[in-house]
C-alpha positions in Angstrom: 13.9 -11.6 -11.8 14.9 -13.7 -14.9 17.9 -12.2 -16.4 18.7 -9.8 -13.3 22.8 -9.8 -12.5 22.4 -8.2 -9.0 24.4 -10.7 -6.7 23.4 -11.2 -3.1 26.0 -10.8 -0.8 24.1 -11.6 2.4 20.7 -13.7 3.6 19.2 -10.1 3.5 19.7 -9.6 0.3 18.4 -13.1 -0.8 14.8 -12.3 0.8 14.7 -9.3 -1.1 14.8 -11.6 -4.7 12.3 -14.0 -2.6 10.0 -11.8 -2.2 10.1 -10.7 -5.8 9.8 -13.9 -6.7 6.7 -14.3 -4.9 5.4 -11.5 -6.6 6.6 -12.4 -10.0 4.7 -15.7 -10.1 1.7 -14.4 -9.0 1.1 -15.9 -5.7 1.9 -13.2 -3.3 -1.7 -13.1 -1.8 -3.0 -11.2 1.2 -2.4 -14.5 3.3 1.1 -15.3 1.9 2.0 -11.6 2.1 1.1 -11.5 5.9 2.7 -14.6 6.8 6.3 -14.6 8.7 8.6 -16.7 7.0 11.4 -17.9 9.2 14.3 -20.4 9.1 13.6 -23.1 11.4 15.2 -26.1 13.0 13.8 -28.9 14.9 15.2 -31.9 16.7 17.5 -34.6 15.7 17.9 -37.8 17.0 21.3 -38.2 18.1 24.5 -36.3 17.5 26.5 -39.2 16.1 26.2 -40.5 12.5 24.2 -43.5 12.1 25.2 -45.4 9.4 28.0 -45.3 6.6 32.2 -44.7 6.5 31.7 -42.3 9.5 29.5 -44.3 12.0 29.6 -43.1 15.6 31.2 -40.2 15.1 29.9 -36.5 15.7 27.3 -35.5 13.0 29.5 -32.3 11.2 28.3 -28.7 12.0 30.2 -26.8 9.3 31.6 -27.5 6.1 35.0 -27.6 7.6 34.8 -30.5 9.6 33.6 -32.6 6.5 36.5 -34.4 5.4 36.5 -33.6 1.3 35.3 -31.4 -1.3 33.9 -34.1 -2.7 31.9 -34.7 0.0 30.9 -31.0 0.4 29.9 -30.8 -3.1 27.3 -33.8 -3.3 26.0 -32.3 -0.4 25.3 -29.0 -1.6 23.7 -30.9 -4.8 21.1 -32.7 -2.6 20.2 -29.4 -0.9 19.8 -27.2 -4.3 17.7 -30.3 -5.9 15.5 -30.8 -2.7 15.1 -26.4 -2.8 14.5 -26.8 -6.2 11.3 -28.8 -5.9 10.0 -26.7 -3.3 9.4 -23.6 -5.3 8.9 -25.4 -8.6 5.4 -26.9 -6.6 4.5 -23.2 -5.9 5.0 -22.5 -9.6 3.4 -25.5 -10.7 0.2 -24.8 -8.7 0.0 -20.9 -8.8 -3.4 -20.7 -11.2 -5.5 -22.7 -8.7 -6.5 -20.0 -6.3 -9.4 -18.4 -8.6 -10.8 -22.5 -9.0 -11.1 -23.6 -5.4 -14.1 -25.7 -4.7 -14.5 -24.3 -1.4 -13.1 -21.8 0.6 -11.3 -24.2 2.9 -10.0 -25.7 0.0 -8.6 -22.1 -0.8 -7.2 -22.1 2.2 -5.6 -25.3 2.6 -3.9 -24.3 -1.1 -2.5 -21.4 0.4 -1.3 -23.0 3.4 0.3 -25.6 1.1 2.3 -22.9 -0.5 3.2 -21.4 2.0 4.5 -24.2 3.6 6.3 -25.1 0.6 8.0 -21.7 -0.1 9.2 -22.1 3.6 10.7 -25.5 2.6 12.7 -23.6 0.0 13.7 -21.1 1.9 14.8 -23.3 4.4 17.7 -24.9 1.6 18.5 -21.8 0.7 19.1 -20.6 4.2 21.4 -23.5 4.4 23.3 -23.0 1.2 23.9 -18.9 2.0 24.9 -19.7 5.4 27.2 -22.7 4.9 28.3 -23.2 1.5 30.0 -19.7 1.3 29.9 -17.6 -2.5 29.1 -21.2 -4.4 25.8 -21.5 -1.9 24.8 -18.0 -2.5 24.9 -18.3 -6.3 22.9 -21.4 -6.1 20.3 -19.5 -3.9 20.0 -17.3 -6.1 19.4 -19.5 -9.2 16.9 -21.5 -7.3 14.8 -18.1 -7.4 15.4 -17.5 -11.7 14.1 -20.7 -12.5 10.8 -21.2 -13.3 8.6 -24.3 -13.7 6.6 -22.7 -16.4 9.6 -22.0 -18.5 10.8 -25.9 -18.4 13.9 -24.8 -16.1 13.2 -26.8 -12.7 15.8 -29.3 -12.5 13.6 -32.9 -12.8 11.2 -32.7 -15.3 8.3 -33.8 -12.8 8.4 -30.1 -11.8 8.0 -28.4 -14.6 4.5 -30.2 -15.1 1.5 -27.7 -14.9 -1.0 -28.7 -12.2 -3.8 -26.4 -13.6 -7.1 -28.3 -11.8 -8.0 -29.7 -8.3 -8.0 -33.2 -9.9 -4.3 -32.6 -10.8 -3.6 -30.5 -7.5 -5.0 -33.7 -4.8 -3.2 -36.3 -6.9 0.0 -34.5 -6.7 0.3 -33.7 -3.1 -1.2 -37.2 -2.7 1.4 -38.9 -4.4 4.4 -36.5 -5.4 4.7 -35.0 -2.0 4.8 -38.1 -0.7 8.0 -38.8 -2.9 9.0 -35.5 -0.7 8.4 -37.2 2.6 10.4 -40.0 1.6 13.6 -37.6 0.5 12.9 -35.8 3.4 13.2 -38.8 5.7 16.0 -40.2 3.9 18.2 -36.5 4.6 17.0 -36.3 8.1 19.8 -39.2 9.1 22.5 -36.6 7.4 25.5 -36.9 8.8 25.3 -32.9 8.2 23.3 -32.0 11.5 21.9 -28.5 10.2 20.2 -30.7 7.4 19.3 -33.2 9.8 17.0 -30.3 11.9 16.1 -28.8 9.0 14.3 -32.0 7.3 12.7 -33.0 10.7 10.4 -29.6 10.7 9.6 -29.7 7.2 8.8 -33.1 7.3 5.9 -31.8 9.9 4.5 -29.4 7.7 4.4 -31.9 4.9 2.1 -33.9 6.5 -0.6 -31.1 5.8 0.7 -31.3 2.2 -0.1 -35.0 1.9 -3.4 -35.1 4.2 -4.9 -32.4 1.8 -4.0 -34.3 -1.4 -5.1 -38.0 0.0 -8.4 -36.5 1.9 -9.4 -34.6 -1.9 -9.0 -37.8 -3.5 -11.2 -39.6 -0.8 -14.0 -36.6 -1.3 -14.0 -36.7 -5.0 -14.4 -40.5 -5.0 -17.6 -40.0 -2.5 -18.9 -37.1 -4.7 -19.1 -39.7 -7.6 -19.3 -37.4 -10.5 -16.0 -37.5 -12.1 -15.8 -41.5 -13.6 -13.5 -43.4 -12.0 -11.4 -44.3 -15.3 -10.8 -40.6 -15.5 -9.4 -40.1 -11.9 -7.1 -43.5 -12.5 -5.6 -41.5 -15.7 -4.5 -39.1 -13.1 -3.5 -41.9 -10.2 -1.0 -43.4 -13.3 0.2 -40.0 -14.1 1.7 -38.5 -11.5 2.4 -42.1 -9.4 4.4 -43.2 -12.7 6.1 -39.8 -12.5 6.6 -40.2 -8.6 8.5 -43.5 -9.3 11.1 -41.6 -11.5 12.2 -38.8 -8.7 13.7 -41.9 -6.7 16.5 -41.3 -9.8 18.8 -44.0 -11.5 18.8 -47.6 -10.5 22.6 -48.6 -9.9 23.4 -44.8 -8.6 27.0 -44.2 -7.7 25.9 -40.7 -6.0 23.4 -42.4 -3.6 26.0 -45.2 -2.8 28.2 -42.4 -2.1 26.3 -40.5 -0.2 25.4 -43.8 1.9 29.0 -44.2 2.4 29.3 -40.9 3.6 26.1 -40.7 5.8 24.5 -37.9 4.0 21.4 -39.5 3.0 19.9 -42.8 4.8 17.4 -45.2 3.9 13.8 -44.3 4.3 13.8 -47.3 6.8 17.2 -46.9 8.5 16.6 -47.0 12.0 14.3 -49.9 11.6 15.9 -51.7 9.1 18.9 -53.8 10.5 20.2 -55.0 7.6 23.7 -54.0 5.6 22.6 -51.4 3.0 22.7 -53.0 -1.1 24.7 -50.1 -2.3 24.3 -50.8 -5.4 20.3 -50.5 -4.9 19.3 -47.8 -2.8 17.4 -45.9 -4.7 15.2 -49.0 -6.3 14.7 -50.0 -2.8 13.3 -46.8 -1.5 11.0 -46.7 -5.1 9.5 -50.2 -3.9 8.8 -49.0 -0.3 7.4 -45.9 -1.6 5.0 -47.9 -3.9 3.9 -50.5 -1.2 3.0 -47.3 0.4 1.1 -45.9 -2.4 -0.6 -49.2 -3.5 -1.8 -49.2 0.4 -3.6 -45.6 -0.1 -4.8 -47.1 -3.8 -6.4 -49.4 -2.2 -8.2 -47.5 0.6 -9.7 -45.2 -2.4 -11.4 -48.3 -3.4 -13.4 -48.8 -0.6 -15.2 -45.6 -1.0 -16.6 -46.8 -4.6 -19.7 -47.9 -5.1 -20.0 -51.4 -4.9 -19.8 -53.2 -7.7 -17.4 -50.3 -9.6 -14.4 -51.4 -11.1 -11.4 -50.9 -8.8 -8.4 -48.7 -8.8 -5.4 -49.9 -9.2 -1.6 -48.8 -8.6 0.6 -48.6 -11.7 3.0 -51.3 -12.5 6.6 -49.6 -11.5 7.4 -50.1 -14.8 5.1 -48.2 -17.1 5.7 -44.7 -18.3 9.2 -44.3 -16.9 12.0 -41.8 -18.0 14.3 -42.3 -15.2 16.5 -45.4 -14.6 16.4 -49.3 -16.3 12.6 -49.0 -17.6 13.4 -45.7 -19.4 11.7 -46.0 -22.9 10.3 -49.3 -22.2 7.0 -50.8 -22.8 5.0 -52.2 -20.4 1.2 -52.2 -19.6 0.4 -50.0 -16.9 -2.1 -52.5 -14.6 -0.7 -56.0 -15.4 2.6 -54.9 -16.3 3.3 -57.6 -19.4 5.5 -56.2 -22.3 4.3 -54.0 -24.9 5.3 -53.9 -28.6 5.1 -50.5 -29.7 1.9 -49.6 -31.3 0.0 -51.2 -28.7 2.2 -49.3 -26.0 1.4 -46.1 -28.0 -2.5 -46.8 -27.7 -2.1 -48.3 -24.0 -0.7 -44.9 -23.1 -3.4 -43.0 -24.8 -6.0 -44.8 -23.2 -4.5 -44.8 -19.6 -2.7 -41.2 -19.7 -4.8 -38.0 -19.3 -5.1 -36.9 -22.8 -6.1 -33.2 -24.3 -9.9 -34.7 -25.0 -9.8 -35.6 -21.2 -8.9 -32.8 -19.4 -11.5 -30.8 -21.3 -13.9 -33.5 -20.2 -12.6 -32.6 -16.6 -12.4 -29.2 -16.6 -16.1 -29.2 -18.4 -16.7 -31.2 -14.7 -15.5 -29.0 -12.5 -16.8 -26.1 -14.1 -20.3 -27.3 -14.3 -20.9 -29.6 -11.6 -21.0 -27.9 -8.8 -21.0 -31.1 -6.2 -18.5 -32.9 -8.6 -16.5 -33.4 -4.6 -17.7 -33.6 -1.1 -17.9 -30.7 1.0 -15.6 -30.5 3.5 -17.4 -30.7 7.0 -16.3 -29.5 10.5 -12.5 -29.0 9.3 -10.7 -26.5 11.3 -9.5 -23.6 9.1 -6.0 -25.1 7.9 -4.5 -21.2 8.1 -5.4 -21.1 11.5 -3.0 -24.1 12.7 -0.4 -23.2 10.2 3.3 -23.4 12.4 1.6 -25.8 14.8 3.8 -29.0 15.3 2.1 -31.8 13.7 2.3 -35.6 14.5 5.1 -37.3 12.7 4.4 -37.5 8.5 6.0 -41.1 8.6 2.9 -43.1 8.7 0.5 -40.6 6.9 
């Protein structure tokens, strides 16, 4: 598909490109091909804008109602970035089918991929239905970029997820960032976006649950060394911190003023928003939630075994005020250049670590606990699920 010049005139044209994309990236397995993709909208709490300069006015149902072109452009940009991450995650995980530890896990992976594809579909439907020729161009470009060619918009989504420990850690923590982003967009002054993310949040719950329970099963099996698992926690949690964006972001500032994107805890937070600190505020809320999950993992360790920890928010950062700064992963203490280089080698997965992990996965059949008594993941796809907020 990359390099094709065909233009889309309507959503049906885009669906044709979507079907080609599934085949080209190698994820059009039987269960995927059989799934009926659709554009789905859930409920929103209120038809009134809930924060920002337009608070109390009716939410906007189309672009003509949005007061300025600058606001429309900002809204479209957020939809583009959200959709890009959805298709990217499918590309990142495309090679995991053949190494699934069980049939349940393979079908769980299939469901995760189907729902991520549908989320990308949903964002492209918004672009095509509401944003005219510009939206159509962006929806087409969404299917032309490739994670494995390092062309996705955010760096985290260009990294291969090529083993199942990667997958479980990614779905627990990177998808959790996705939950945060969708929850903030759920309050959007653009009603079709809010209705879209409301439904997407319910689907996202399964992804996070799959990752969280997968990590629990790995810890309980006790085969993969704790220190090796910690390196993968460090890898994906620090990368997820970056996904909240730059500190002191003018884009986040104006998105809040315009009512396009709220705070994660908007409906429970009665304090005035600090418009200069919105991204970092969300980042710290995310870290608090993640720290609780890591502590829960510790309850499955053997007595006396060293505990897992949540990496310091300043470690291994590539976006924001800590970009390129050198801090200890666990303690947060500053490090000099030489110490930090050695520290990263000791606390992030290396090629040798990956080789060891793959050797364990290939040769140790009980590297993960069996999934007992669980329903077939694909039998419940599309069913309403509890809110993802507390998962």
